[in-house]
C-alpha positions, 0 to 999 in steps of 0.5 A: 515478499510483499508487493506495494500498490498505488491508490489515489489517497481520499485527500487531495491529490496525493498518492496512498501507497498499499500492500498487497495481501499474499493469500489474496491477490484481490485486496490490500491487507487493509481490506481495499480491494486492488481494482480500486488501486492502481499501478506504480508511475514514476515519480516527478519533482512536482508530484504531491507528497506520497504516502503509507497506508499504516494499517497495511505497514503494521501488519508487514510490521507485525508478521516481520516482527513475529518471523524475526522470533 
């Protein structure tokens, strides 16, 4: 199972979701250090849009496809 972790987006006040690496709890799948991220928090109606890290999601997708074969 993968763990999602939130980080401030590089642009605006948005939140970017990353996936923590299974073998290395200090980094995300895209290589960002976990120390730079924040634990998930409740989403309020006035919260700016949240996004998912494309490189992290691509790794998860590729691994799930290879596990399905």
